N, CA, C and O atoms as a DFTB+ gen file, in Angstrom:
372 C
 N C O
     1  1       8.932      -9.443     -17.065
     2  2       7.493      -8.709     -16.595
     3  2       6.840     -11.176     -16.218
     4  3       7.269     -12.307     -16.448
     5  1       5.628     -10.453     -15.555
     6  2       5.114     -11.954     -15.285
     7  2       3.802     -11.625     -15.743
     8  3       3.440     -10.466     -15.944
     9  1       2.899     -12.897     -15.952
    10  2       1.599     -13.133     -15.581
    11  2       1.296     -13.341     -14.098
    12  3       1.639     -14.129     -13.217
    13  1       0.169     -11.840     -14.273
    14  2      -0.247     -11.726     -12.578
    15  2      -1.676     -12.310     -12.636
    16  3      -2.395     -12.247     -11.639
    17  1      -2.092     -12.866     -13.763
    18  2      -3.774     -13.746     -13.878
    19  2      -5.013     -12.641     -14.082
    20  3      -4.589     -11.486     -14.033
    21  1      -6.059     -12.720     -14.241
    22  2      -7.274     -12.264     -14.942
    23  2      -7.544     -10.991     -13.747
    24  3      -7.231     -11.257     -12.587
    25  1      -7.977      -9.972     -13.981
    26  2      -8.945      -9.303     -13.393
    27  2      -9.914      -9.691     -13.195
    28  3     -10.394     -10.257     -14.177
    29  1     -10.696      -9.680     -12.099
    30  2     -12.196      -9.727     -11.724
    31  2     -12.668      -8.385     -11.344
    32  3     -12.194      -7.491     -10.643
    33  1     -14.429      -8.609     -12.451
    34  2     -14.904      -7.308     -12.421
    35  2     -15.055      -6.391     -13.068
    36  3     -15.977      -5.591     -12.910
    37  1     -14.252      -6.325     -13.860
    38  2     -14.217      -5.056     -14.793
    39  2     -13.065      -5.854     -16.382
    40  3     -12.233      -6.756     -16.281
    41  1     -13.394      -5.239     -17.413
    42  2     -11.978      -5.028     -18.194
    43  2     -11.319      -4.069     -19.308
    44  3     -12.026      -3.086     -19.527
    45  1     -10.470      -4.107     -19.848
    46  2     -10.805      -2.617     -20.753
    47  2     -11.484      -2.769     -21.605
    48  3     -12.273      -3.694     -21.802
    49  1     -11.152      -1.439     -22.518
    50  2     -12.022      -1.122     -23.789
    51  2     -12.050      -1.998     -24.510
    52  3     -13.125      -2.095     -25.102
    53  1     -10.907      -3.137     -24.884
    54  2     -11.014      -4.253     -25.873
    55  2     -11.634      -5.423     -24.847
    56  3     -12.126      -6.301     -25.556
    57  1     -11.711      -5.589     -24.106
    58  2     -12.281      -6.488     -23.395
    59  2     -11.351      -7.453     -22.488
    60  3     -11.691      -8.440     -21.836
    61  1     -10.521      -7.072     -22.589
    62  2      -9.222      -7.570     -22.312
    63  2      -9.473      -7.973     -20.437
    64  3      -9.958      -7.071     -19.753
    65  1      -9.250      -8.815     -20.008
    66  2      -9.266      -9.160     -18.596
    67  2      -7.621      -9.728     -17.705
    68  3      -7.365     -10.156     -16.579
    69  1      -6.992      -9.493     -18.675
    70  2      -5.753     -10.304     -18.127
    71  2      -4.365      -8.834     -17.232
    72  3      -3.897      -7.913     -17.901
    73  1      -4.180      -8.957     -16.380
    74  2      -3.179      -8.436     -16.232
    75  2      -1.789      -8.767     -15.772
    76  3      -1.592      -9.427     -14.752
    77  1      -0.813      -8.297     -16.542
    78  2       0.840      -8.328     -16.963
    79  2       1.758      -7.239     -15.468
    80  3       1.547      -6.089     -15.085
    81  1       2.429      -7.948     -15.156
    82  2       3.119      -7.658     -14.236
    83  2       4.530      -7.030     -14.913
    84  3       5.308      -7.977     -15.033
    85  1       5.166      -5.749     -15.413
    86  2       6.069      -5.563     -16.159
    87  2       7.204      -4.447     -15.481
    88  3       7.042      -3.236     -15.324
    89  1       8.603      -5.423     -15.082
    90  2       9.685      -4.138     -14.448
    91  2      10.660      -5.401     -15.117
    92  3      10.369      -6.592     -15.224
    93  1      11.814      -4.752     -15.489
    94  2      13.296      -5.413     -15.508
    95  2      13.539      -5.412     -17.449
    96  3      12.827      -4.808     -18.251
    97  1      14.229      -5.908     -17.630
    98  2      14.694      -5.877     -19.159
    99  2      13.825      -6.834     -19.787
   100  3      13.751      -8.010     -19.430
   101  1      13.041      -6.220     -20.909
   102  2      12.429      -6.972     -22.276
   103  2      12.895      -6.491     -23.588
   104  3      14.032      -6.303     -24.020
   105  1      11.536      -6.316     -24.200
   106  2      11.721      -6.122     -25.467
   107  2      10.742      -4.761     -25.633
   108  3       9.901      -4.502     -24.773
   109  1      10.897      -4.081     -26.594
   110  2       9.285      -2.732     -26.983
   111  2       9.416      -2.837     -28.523
   112  3      10.449      -3.062     -29.154
   113  1       8.465      -2.681     -28.889
   114  2       8.153      -2.013     -30.280
   115  2       8.420      -0.526     -30.717
   116  3       7.589       0.292     -30.324
   117  1       9.487      -0.058     -31.490
   118  2       9.071       1.689     -31.295
   119  2       9.210       1.736     -32.184
   120  3       9.628       0.798     -32.864
   121  1       8.824       3.238     -32.741
   122  2       9.043       3.734     -34.227
   123  2      10.111       5.170     -34.128
   124  3      10.766       5.458     -33.126
   125  1      10.099       5.686     -34.976
   126  2      10.795       6.492     -35.416
   127  2      10.181       8.181     -35.322
   128  3      10.639       9.299     -35.556
   129  1       8.986       7.651     -34.877
   130  2       8.444       9.419     -34.686
   131  2       8.953      10.701     -33.932
   132  3       8.274      11.714     -33.763
   133  1      10.222      10.518     -33.512
   134  2      11.170      11.390     -33.062
   135  2      12.769      10.916     -33.400
   136  3      13.782      11.008     -32.707
   137  1      12.609      10.509     -34.415
   138  2      13.862      10.260     -34.878
   139  2      14.137       9.313     -34.097
   140  3      13.545       8.702     -33.207
   141  1      16.040       9.267     -35.006
   142  2      16.632       7.943     -34.172
   143  2      16.680       7.535     -32.541
   144  3      16.715       8.306     -31.582
   145  1      16.672       6.466     -32.545
   146  2      16.703       6.032     -30.362
   147  2      18.060       5.535     -30.113
   148  3      18.230       4.349     -30.396
   149  1      19.094       6.201     -29.631
   150  2      19.828       5.700     -28.519
   151  2      19.952       4.846     -27.918
   152  3      19.434       3.741     -28.077
   153  1      20.807       5.259     -26.947
   154  2      20.952       3.885     -25.439
   155  2      20.871       4.791     -24.454
   156  3      21.808       5.543     -24.188
   157  1      19.700       4.796     -23.806
   158  2      19.585       5.491     -22.508
   159  2      18.089       6.703     -23.014
   160  3      17.487       7.375     -22.175
   161  1      17.934       6.710     -23.737
   162  2      16.989       7.027     -24.207
   163  2      15.484       6.980     -23.475
   164  3      14.990       5.867     -23.655
   165  1      14.834       7.641     -22.899
   166  2      13.560       7.551     -22.613
   167  2      12.378       7.367     -23.604
   168  3      12.117       8.196     -24.476
   169  1      11.427       5.795     -23.332
   170  2      10.595       5.299     -24.398
   171  2       9.084       5.923     -23.734
   172  3       8.669       5.596     -22.623
   173  1       8.368       6.892     -24.676
   174  2       6.876       7.494     -24.296
   175  2       6.663       6.501     -25.298
   176  3       7.398       5.685     -25.855
   177  1       4.712       6.975     -25.419
   178  2       3.437       6.180     -26.243
   179  2       3.918       7.384     -27.532
   180  3       4.564       8.428     -27.444
   181  1       3.251       6.664     -28.758
   182  2       3.585       7.556     -29.965
   183  2       1.961       7.441     -30.494
   184  3       1.089       6.842     -29.865
   185  1       1.742       8.197     -31.876
   186  2       0.722       7.743     -32.363
   187  2       1.020       6.157     -33.145
   188  3      -0.031       5.548     -33.343
   189  1       1.746       5.736     -33.408
   190  2       2.140       4.680     -34.263
   191  2       1.118       3.452     -33.222
   192  3       1.463       3.153     -32.079
   193  1      -0.016       2.935     -33.834
   194  2      -0.588       1.765     -32.500
   195  2       0.375       0.987     -32.498
   196  3       1.024       0.740     -33.514
   197  1       0.691       0.309     -30.949
   198  2       1.575       0.036     -30.296
   199  2       2.840      -0.669     -30.269
   200  3       3.332      -1.756     -29.966
   201  1       3.220       0.826     -30.876
   202  2       4.721       1.098     -30.841
   203  2       5.306       2.621     -29.723
   204  3       4.695       3.690     -29.716
   205  1       5.995       2.471     -29.264
   206  2       6.431       3.412     -28.479
   207  2       7.482       4.338     -29.054
   208  3       7.858       3.917     -30.148
   209  1       8.114       5.518     -28.665
   210  2       9.086       6.553     -29.273
   211  2      10.078       7.425     -28.062
   212  3       9.970       7.799     -26.894
   213  1      11.018       7.461     -29.105
   214  2      11.507       8.593     -28.429
   215  2      11.023       9.595     -27.372
   216  3      10.078      10.299     -27.727
   217  1      11.598       9.817     -25.900
   218  2      11.230      11.004     -25.510
   219  2      11.945      12.316     -25.873
   220  3      13.093      12.333     -26.317
   221  1      11.349      13.194     -25.701
   222  2      12.256      14.228     -26.717
   223  2      11.533      15.733     -25.408
   224  3      11.922      16.899     -25.326
   225  1      10.885      15.313     -24.939
   226  2      10.412      16.871     -23.817
   227  2      10.167      16.144     -22.452
   228  3       9.521      15.128     -22.193
   229  1      10.920      17.029     -21.636
   230  2      11.521      16.787     -20.315
   231  2      10.196      16.621     -19.439
   232  3       9.339      17.378     -19.893
   233  1       9.835      16.060     -18.591
   234  2       8.868      15.620     -17.751
   235  2       7.561      14.828     -18.417
   236  3       6.415      14.883     -17.970
   237  1       8.029      14.022     -19.680
   238  2       7.306      12.883     -20.021
   239  2       6.568      11.694     -19.233
   240  3       7.009      10.645     -19.703
   241  1       6.193      11.588     -18.833
   242  2       6.088      10.220     -19.008
   243  2       6.341       8.885     -19.344
   244  3       5.401       8.453     -20.010
   245  1       7.485       7.797     -19.108
   246  2       8.014       7.120     -19.943
   247  2       7.862       5.757     -19.052
   248  3       7.697       5.459     -17.869
   249  1       7.965       5.311     -19.914
   250  2       7.386       3.548     -19.842
   251  2       8.928       2.609     -20.096
   252  3       8.857       1.380     -20.065
   253  1      10.107       3.209     -20.311
   254  2      11.159       1.878     -20.412
   255  2      12.224       2.626     -20.825
   256  3      11.756       3.525     -21.524
   257  1      13.388       2.723     -20.759
   258  2      14.528       3.095     -21.326
   259  2      15.238       2.132     -22.206
   260  3      15.388       0.937     -21.951
   261  1      15.797       2.954     -23.600
   262  2      16.211       2.041     -24.542
   263  2      17.642       1.317     -24.114
   264  3      18.455       2.134     -23.682
   265  1      18.094      -0.012     -24.149
   266  2      19.021      -0.238     -23.762
   267  2      20.093      -0.614     -25.273
   268  3      21.293      -0.883     -25.228
   269  1      19.412      -0.546     -26.255
   270  2      19.988      -0.664     -27.781
   271  2      19.292       0.516     -28.659
   272  3      18.098       0.816     -28.654
   273  1      19.888       0.853     -29.088
   274  2      19.838       1.911     -30.502
   275  2      19.294       1.344     -31.326
   276  3      19.221       0.115     -31.335
   277  1      18.573       2.409     -32.577
   278  2      17.824       2.192     -33.967
   279  2      17.603       3.189     -34.278
   280  3      17.275       4.180     -33.625
   281  1      17.804       2.993     -35.604
   282  2      18.036       4.769     -37.149
   283  2      16.650       4.034     -37.468
   284  3      16.476       2.950     -36.913
   285  1      15.447       4.625     -38.481
   286  2      14.434       4.357     -39.068
   287  2      14.633       5.300     -40.177
   288  3      15.183       6.393     -40.313
   289  1      13.636       4.034     -41.318
   290  2      14.179       4.507     -42.878
   291  2      13.022       6.120     -43.306
   292  3      13.118       7.110     -44.031
   293  1      11.679       5.356     -42.019
   294  2      10.997       6.819     -42.386
   295  2      10.500       6.635     -41.028
   296  3      10.851       5.669     -40.350
   297  1       9.427       7.824     -40.470
   298  2       9.032       7.607     -38.771
   299  2       8.217       7.104     -38.849
   300  3       8.056       6.676     -37.706
   301  1       7.269       6.692     -39.551
   302  2       6.369       4.997     -38.911
   303  2       6.774       3.857     -38.763
   304  3       6.001       3.000     -38.335
   305  1       8.037       3.566     -39.066
   306  2       8.685       2.871     -39.260
   307  2       8.918       1.785     -37.577
   308  3       9.512       2.109     -36.548
   309  1       8.194       0.512     -37.901
   310  2       8.511      -0.523     -35.901
   311  2       9.671      -1.110     -35.861
   312  3       9.986      -1.936     -36.719
   313  1      10.286      -0.848     -35.093
   314  2      11.578      -1.759     -34.957
   315  2      11.189      -2.642     -33.531
   316  3      10.044      -2.633     -33.078
   317  1      12.301      -3.395     -32.902
   318  2      11.499      -3.785     -31.888
   319  2      13.243      -3.877     -31.267
   320  3      14.198      -4.412     -31.832
   321  1      13.214      -3.087     -29.806
   322  2      14.907      -3.023     -29.110
   323  2      14.540      -3.685     -27.828
   324  3      13.447      -3.868     -27.292
   325  1      15.892      -4.024     -27.449
   326  2      15.742      -3.931     -25.916
   327  2      15.773      -2.873     -24.982
   328  3      16.598      -1.965     -25.079
   329  1      14.590      -2.952     -23.720
   330  2      14.709      -2.255     -23.161
   331  2      14.527      -2.108     -21.139
   332  3      14.012      -3.135     -20.697
   333  1      14.690      -1.595     -20.594
   334  2      14.796      -2.031     -19.212
   335  2      13.107      -0.983     -18.380
   336  3      13.027       0.062     -17.734
   337  1      11.961      -2.103     -18.930
   338  2      11.368      -1.485     -18.535
   339  2      11.163      -0.341     -16.740
   340  3      12.014      -0.454     -15.858
   341  1       9.999       0.569     -16.587
   342  2       9.706       0.812     -15.517
   343  2       9.367       2.358     -15.614
   344  3      10.090       3.234     -16.089
   345  1       8.535       2.451     -15.246
   346  2       7.510       3.602     -14.784
   347  2       8.638       4.785     -14.118
   348  3       9.139       4.755     -12.994
   349  1       8.888       6.011     -15.405
   350  2       9.485       6.902     -14.320
   351  2       9.302       8.602     -15.445
   352  3       8.797       8.639     -16.568
   353  1       9.717       9.449     -14.896
   354  2       9.599      10.898     -15.397
   355  2      10.513      10.817     -16.322
   356  3      11.438      10.130     -15.890
   357  1      10.762      11.281     -17.676
   358  2      11.445      11.387     -18.194
   359  2      12.205      12.921     -18.178
   360  3      11.579      13.912     -18.553
   361  1      13.541      13.006     -17.730
   362  2      14.150      14.285     -17.849
   363  2      15.941      14.527     -18.596
   364  3      16.972      13.939     -18.267
   365  1      15.762      15.502     -19.568
   366  2      17.213      15.596     -20.628
   367  2      17.713      16.490     -19.813
   368  3      17.238      17.513     -19.320
   369  1      19.189      15.746     -19.696
   370  2      20.134      17.052     -18.706
   371  2      21.143      17.166     -19.495
   372  3      22.053      17.949     -19.225
């Protein structure tokens, strides 16, 4: 990712005026809401604030693909895993 600078003329709901370009390798906070995550799983938004979860539905808009597996003791547990960022539709094969 790279810092893209400040957005002029508007801010998001939190007042944030900074813009980030995110593509390539990085890390993401994930939770166990949809179960354990395996390498290659798509990552989508979850109900846990600030954390993604495993995609389980074809056609879901995914922000990243897991490059590291993770298991969770409880669904709300949050861990940081390696991912490859990229916006794509997740398709179960």
